[in-house]
C-alpha positions as CSV (number, residue, x, y, z in Angstrom):
1,X,-16.9,-3.4,18.3
2,X,-17.1,-0.1,16.4
3,X,-14.7,2.7,15.8
4,X,-16.9,4.9,18.1
5,X,-16.2,2.5,21.0
6,X,-12.5,3.4,21.0
7,X,-13.4,6.9,22.2
8,X,-12.3,8.5,18.9
9,X,-13.5,12.0,18.1
10,X,-16.7,12.3,16.1
11,X,-14.7,13.8,13.1
12,X,-12.5,10.7,13.0
13,X,-15.4,8.3,13.2
14,X,-17.0,10.2,10.3
15,X,-13.8,9.9,8.4
16,X,-13.8,6.1,8.9
17,X,-17.4,5.9,7.6
18,X,-16.6,8.1,4.6
19,X,-13.6,5.9,3.8
20,X,-15.9,2.8,3.8
21,X,-14.6,1.2,7.0
22,X,-17.4,-0.5,8.8
23,X,-15.9,-2.6,11.6
24,X,-12.3,-2.6,12.9
25,X,-9.8,-5.2,11.7
26,X,-8.1,-7.4,14.3
27,X,-5.0,-5.3,14.3
28,X,-7.0,-2.1,14.7
29,X,-9.0,-3.6,17.7
30,X,-5.7,-4.2,19.5
31,X,-3.5,-1.3,18.4
32,X,-5.8,1.7,18.6
33,X,-6.5,1.4,22.4
34,X,-2.8,0.8,23.1
35,X,-1.7,3.8,21.1
36,X,-4.3,6.0,22.7
37,X,-2.9,5.0,26.1
38,X,0.5,6.2,25.0
39,X,2.1,2.7,24.9
40,X,4.7,1.6,22.4
41,X,3.4,-1.0,19.9
42,X,5.1,-3.8,18.0
43,X,2.8,-5.0,15.2
44,X,3.7,-8.1,13.2
45,X,1.4,-7.9,10.2
46,X,1.4,-8.2,6.4
47,X,0.4,-5.5,3.9
48,X,-3.4,-5.4,3.6
49,X,-4.1,-6.2,7.3
50,X,-5.5,-2.7,8.1
51,X,-2.4,-1.5,9.9
52,X,-2.3,2.0,8.3
53,X,-5.6,3.0,9.9
54,X,-4.5,1.1,13.1
55,X,-1.8,3.8,13.6
56,X,-3.3,6.7,11.7
57,X,-6.5,7.0,13.7
58,X,-4.9,7.0,17.2
59,X,-2.0,9.3,16.0
60,X,-4.5,11.8,14.7
61,X,-6.6,11.6,18.0
62,X,-3.5,12.1,20.1
63,X,-2.4,15.1,18.1
64,X,-5.9,16.6,18.5
65,X,-5.3,16.5,22.3
66,X,-1.9,18.1,22.2
67,X,-0.8,21.7,21.6
68,X,0.2,22.5,18.1
69,X,3.8,22.1,17.1
70,X,6.2,24.9,16.4
71,X,6.8,25.6,12.7
72,X,8.9,22.9,11.0
73,X,9.0,20.9,14.2
74,X,6.8,17.9,13.3
75,X,4.9,16.2,16.0
76,X,4.4,12.8,14.3
77,X,6.8,11.1,12.0
78,X,6.0,8.0,9.8
79,X,9.0,6.3,8.1
80,X,8.2,4.1,5.1
81,X,10.4,2.2,2.6
82,X,9.0,3.4,-0.7
83,X,7.6,6.4,-2.5
84,X,4.3,4.6,-3.3
85,X,3.7,3.7,0.3
86,X,4.5,7.2,1.4
87,X,1.7,8.5,-0.9
88,X,-0.7,5.8,0.2
89,X,-0.2,6.4,3.9
90,X,-0.5,10.2,3.4
91,X,-3.8,9.6,1.5
92,X,-5.1,7.5,4.5
93,X,-4.2,10.2,7.0
94,X,-5.8,12.9,4.8
95,X,-9.0,10.9,4.3
96,X,-9.4,10.0,8.0
97,X,-8.8,13.6,9.1
98,X,-11.1,15.2,6.5
99,X,-13.9,15.9,9.0
100,X,-11.9,17.1,11.9
101,X,-12.9,20.6,13.2
102,X,-9.2,21.3,13.9
103,X,-7.2,20.8,10.7
104,X,-4.0,18.8,11.0
105,X,-1.6,19.1,8.1
106,X,-0.1,15.9,6.7
107,X,2.6,15.6,4.1
108,X,4.5,12.9,2.3
109,X,8.2,13.4,1.2
110,X,10.3,11.1,-0.8
111,X,13.2,11.0,-3.3
112,X,13.0,10.9,-7.1
113,X,11.5,14.4,-7.3
114,X,12.8,17.9,-6.7
115,X,13.5,18.7,-3.1
116,X,12.7,22.4,-3.3
117,X,8.9,22.2,-3.6
118,X,8.9,19.8,-0.6
119,X,11.0,22.2,1.5
120,X,8.6,25.1,0.7
121,X,5.5,23.1,1.6
122,X,6.8,21.7,5.0
123,X,5.7,24.7,7.0
124,X,3.0,23.8,9.5
125,X,3.2,20.1,9.0
126,X,1.9,18.0,11.9
127,X,2.3,14.5,10.5
128,X,5.2,13.9,8.1
129,X,5.4,10.6,6.1
130,X,8.9,10.1,4.7
131,X,11.4,7.8,3.2
132,X,14.6,7.8,5.2
133,X,17.0,9.2,2.6
134,X,14.9,12.2,1.6
135,X,14.1,13.0,5.2
136,X,17.8,13.2,6.0
137,X,18.2,15.5,3.0
138,X,15.5,17.8,4.3
139,X,17.1,17.8,7.8
140,X,20.4,18.7,6.3
141,X,18.8,21.6,4.5
142,X,17.2,22.8,7.8
143,X,13.8,22.4,6.3
144,X,12.5,20.2,9.1
145,X,13.4,19.6,12.8
146,X,12.9,16.2,14.5
147,X,13.8,17.2,18.1
148,X,10.1,17.6,19.1
149,X,8.7,14.4,17.5
150,X,6.2,12.9,20.0
151,X,5.2,9.8,18.0
152,X,7.5,7.8,15.7
153,X,5.9,5.2,13.3
154,X,8.1,2.7,11.5
155,X,5.9,1.2,8.8
156,X,7.2,-2.0,7.0
157,X,10.4,-1.8,9.0
158,X,11.7,-5.1,7.5
159,X,11.4,-3.7,4.0
160,X,13.3,-0.5,5.0
161,X,16.1,-2.6,6.3
162,X,16.0,-4.9,3.2
163,X,16.3,-1.9,1.0
164,X,19.5,-0.8,2.8
165,X,18.2,2.0,4.9
166,X,19.7,0.9,8.2
167,X,22.4,3.6,8.3
168,X,19.9,6.3,7.5
169,X,17.5,5.0,10.1
170,X,20.3,5.0,12.8
171,X,21.1,8.6,11.9
172,X,17.5,9.6,12.2
173,X,17.1,7.8,15.6
174,X,20.0,10.0,16.9
175,X,18.1,13.1,15.9
176,X,14.9,12.1,17.7
177,X,14.1,12.9,21.3
178,X,14.6,10.0,23.7
179,X,11.2,10.5,25.2
180,X,8.6,9.6,22.5
181,X,6.0,7.0,21.6
182,X,7.2,4.3,19.2
183,X,5.0,2.2,16.9
184,X,6.8,-0.4,14.7
185,X,5.1,-2.5,12.1
186,X,6.8,-5.3,10.2
187,X,5.9,-8.5,8.3
188,X,8.7,-10.3,10.1
189,X,10.7,-10.0,13.3
190,X,14.3,-11.0,13.2
191,X,17.9,-9.7,12.8
192,X,18.0,-5.9,12.5
193,X,14.3,-5.5,13.1
194,X,14.6,-7.3,16.5
195,X,17.6,-5.0,17.3
196,X,15.5,-1.9,16.6
197,X,12.7,-3.3,18.8
198,X,15.2,-3.8,21.7
199,X,16.9,-0.5,21.4
200,X,14.1,1.9,20.4
201,X,10.8,0.5,21.9
202,X,9.9,0.6,25.6
203,X,7.8,-2.3,26.9
204,X,5.8,-2.5,23.7
205,X,2.4,-4.1,23.4
206,X,3.0,-6.9,20.9
207,X,0.3,-7.6,18.3
208,X,0.7,-10.4,15.8
209,X,-1.8,-10.8,13.0
210,X,-1.4,-14.1,11.1
211,X,-0.3,-13.7,7.5
212,X,-3.2,-14.1,5.1
213,X,-2.4,-17.3,3.1
214,X,-6.0,-17.8,1.9
215,X,-8.0,-15.9,-0.6
216,X,-11.2,-14.0,0.5
217,X,-14.4,-15.8,-0.5
218,X,-15.6,-12.7,-2.2
219,X,-13.0,-13.1,-5.0
220,X,-14.2,-15.0,-8.0
221,X,-11.3,-16.7,-9.7
222,X,-11.1,-18.0,-13.3
223,X,-8.1,-19.0,-15.5
224,X,-8.0,-19.2,-19.3
225,X,-5.7,-21.6,-21.1
226,X,-4.3,-19.7,-24.0
227,X,-1.3,-20.1,-26.3
228,X,1.5,-17.4,-25.8
229,X,1.0,-15.7,-29.2
230,X,-2.8,-15.2,-28.5
231,X,-2.3,-13.7,-25.0
232,X,-2.3,-10.1,-26.1
233,X,-5.4,-10.2,-28.3
234,X,-7.2,-12.3,-25.7
235,X,-6.5,-9.7,-23.0
236,X,-8.0,-7.0,-25.2
237,X,-10.9,-9.3,-25.9
238,X,-11.6,-9.8,-22.2
239,X,-11.4,-6.1,-21.4
240,X,-13.9,-5.3,-24.1
241,X,-16.1,-8.4,-23.7
242,X,-16.7,-7.8,-20.0
243,X,-16.7,-4.1,-20.4
244,X,-14.0,-3.7,-17.7
245,X,-13.7,0.0,-16.8
246,X,-11.1,-0.4,-14.0
247,X,-8.7,-3.3,-14.3
248,X,-5.2,-3.9,-12.8
249,X,-3.0,-6.1,-15.0
250,X,0.1,-7.7,-13.6
251,X,3.1,-8.3,-15.8
252,X,6.4,-9.9,-14.6
253,X,8.8,-7.5,-16.4
254,X,9.1,-3.8,-17.3
255,X,9.4,-4.7,-21.0
256,X,6.2,-6.8,-21.0
257,X,4.3,-4.1,-19.1
258,X,5.3,-1.4,-21.7
259,X,4.4,-3.7,-24.6
260,X,1.0,-4.5,-23.1
261,X,0.2,-0.8,-22.7
262,X,1.4,0.0,-26.2
263,X,-0.9,-2.6,-27.8
264,X,-3.9,-1.6,-25.6
265,X,-3.6,2.0,-26.6
266,X,-3.3,1.1,-30.3
267,X,-6.6,-0.7,-29.9
268,X,-8.4,2.2,-28.3
269,X,-8.1,1.1,-24.6
270,X,-6.7,3.8,-22.4
271,X,-3.8,2.3,-20.3
272,X,-0.7,3.2,-18.4
273,X,2.3,1.3,-17.0
274,X,3.5,1.4,-13.4
275,X,7.1,0.2,-12.9
276,X,10.5,1.3,-11.7
277,X,11.7,2.8,-14.9
278,X,8.9,5.4,-14.9
279,X,9.6,8.8,-13.3
280,X,8.0,9.4,-9.9
281,X,5.7,12.1,-11.5
282,X,4.5,9.6,-14.1
283,X,3.9,6.9,-11.5
284,X,2.0,9.2,-9.2
285,X,-0.2,10.6,-12.0
286,X,-1.0,7.1,-13.4
287,X,-2.0,5.8,-9.9
288,X,-4.0,9.0,-9.3
289,X,-5.9,8.6,-12.6
290,X,-6.5,4.9,-12.1
291,X,-7.8,5.3,-8.5
292,X,-10.1,8.1,-9.7
293,X,-11.5,5.8,-12.4
294,X,-10.2,8.0,-15.2
295,X,-7.8,5.4,-16.4
296,X,-9.2,2.1,-17.6
297,X,-6.2,-0.2,-17.4
298,X,-3.1,0.0,-15.1
299,X,-0.3,-2.5,-16.0
300,X,2.0,-3.0,-13.1
301,X,5.0,-5.0,-12.0
302,X,5.0,-6.6,-8.6
303,X,7.5,-4.2,-7.0
304,X,5.7,-1.1,-8.2
305,X,2.3,-2.4,-7.2
306,X,3.0,-2.2,-3.4
307,X,1.4,1.2,-3.2
308,X,-1.8,0.2,-5.0
309,X,-4.6,0.1,-2.4
310,X,-8.1,0.5,-4.0
311,X,-11.0,-0.4,-1.9
312,X,-13.5,-1.4,-4.6
313,X,-11.3,-2.6,-7.5
314,X,-13.5,-4.9,-9.6
315,X,-10.8,-6.7,-11.7
316,X,-7.3,-8.1,-11.5
317,X,-5.7,-9.9,-14.4
318,X,-2.5,-12.0,-14.2
319,X,-1.1,-11.6,-17.7
320,X,1.8,-13.6,-16.4
321,X,1.9,-15.7,-13.2
322,X,4.2,-14.6,-10.3
323,X,6.9,-16.9,-9.1
324,X,5.5,-17.6,-5.7
325,X,2.0,-18.6,-4.5
326,X,2.3,-15.8,-1.9
327,X,2.7,-13.2,-4.6
328,X,-0.3,-14.7,-6.4
329,X,-2.4,-14.2,-3.3
330,X,-1.1,-10.7,-2.8
331,X,-1.9,-9.8,-6.4
332,X,-5.5,-11.0,-6.5
333,X,-6.1,-9.7,-3.0
334,X,-6.1,-6.2,-4.5
335,X,-9.7,-7.0,-5.5
336,X,-12.5,-8.3,-3.3
337,X,-11.7,-5.9,-0.4
338,X,-14.0,-4.4,2.2
339,X,-16.5,-7.2,1.6
340,X,-17.0,-6.1,-2.0
341,X,-17.0,-8.7,-4.8
342,X,-14.1,-8.9,-7.2
343,X,-12.9,-11.0,-10.1
344,X,-9.3,-12.4,-10.5
345,X,-8.4,-13.7,-14.0
346,X,-5.2,-15.5,-14.9
347,X,-3.9,-16.2,-18.4
348,X,-2.3,-19.6,-18.4
349,X,-0.1,-21.0,-21.2
350,X,0.5,-24.7,-21.5
351,X,3.9,-24.2,-20.0
352,X,2.3,-22.5,-16.9
353,X,0.0,-25.3,-16.0
354,X,2.3,-27.2,-13.7
355,X,3.2,-24.0,-11.8
356,X,-0.5,-23.0,-11.6
357,X,-1.3,-26.4,-10.0
358,X,1.3,-25.6,-7.3
359,X,-0.3,-22.2,-6.7
360,X,-3.8,-23.8,-6.4
361,X,-2.4,-26.4,-4.0
362,X,-0.8,-23.8,-1.8
363,X,-3.8,-21.6,-1.9
364,X,-6.1,-24.5,-1.0
365,X,-8.6,-23.7,-3.7
366,X,-9.4,-25.1,-7.2
367,X,-9.6,-22.6,-10.0
368,X,-11.7,-23.3,-13.1
369,X,-9.6,-23.4,-16.2
370,X,-11.4,-22.5,-19.4
371,X,-9.8,-23.4,-22.8
372,X,-9.6,-20.2,-24.8
373,X,-7.7,-20.9,-28.0
374,X,-10.9,-21.3,-30.0
375,X,-12.2,-17.8,-29.1
376,X,-12.6,-15.6,-32.1
377,X,-10.0,-12.9,-31.7
378,X,-10.2,-11.2,-35.2
379,X,-9.9,-7.5,-34.9
380,X,-8.3,-7.7,-31.4
């Protein structure tokens, strides 16, 4: 099956090719035809399953076939839980629609930044990607109208509810027209998510993609056994020794992330941190520079890393191990995407060895552990 076989416009097919998509993922094979038929869709899928394109492509196609919306009356609304995901989803819409003869305007709005520039830019928006709180602010300022929304997408609905957005979501549902197409994507189905499905979706097509509990074969894994005091110098040694030009480093705390960045910069390695204590502007700029290959090292905490989706990221380093094997798989799955090779490196202290054995057992794969305390780190 190809993207052309869905009956998508030539401009959208060209957009998939330019974005590096070769063949549809399972969720795309099932969701795209259902959305194009106007059906509601319930997708149970994890991050990284290809769900963004699964709704972005058919939403763009349907908007091409409809008359344009009135000013400030958006036609398609995508609700997301975090700023980073809003930016990521908007980038996907923008990339996929780049070759359309009829331009469709997409925009992401979220809190943590001034509302005034967002209000000014909303004019003529066809697809609005928003966090619930900021969207309500914009509605209250009469900057956007929701009464003519034709398609509603709830992306990562479980996370929105877990982050306490239920009240805001209920307020937004009340502002939307009753006749609309609904697409809901969630990693889990239960509790409040099930209630939303029952009350907001009409005879949905249910698509369930099994959570990826295994690591893609294209990812080369290696671990280095190193004493805690040598971790920092050894990290810098690895980056220089392997001439890493784009590497994502995971740290378990904000303080550690900032310390790593400070030491890297002192040693002439351009780096930036991505975590919750950074302003939205700083986070957006760091991610933009890293994706463009202009920033050599990005040091992220797990929460902040949710919006990092880079198709050909060559290296991921676990400076510290995550608590759960699932988080480990999620971290290293940032590399080795789109059938490209990638390398995942973990720095293991003697105290980490038992936990790392558990991770390997859950993952179902042995990782080579290389003793590294004898490596010459002078000058690092």
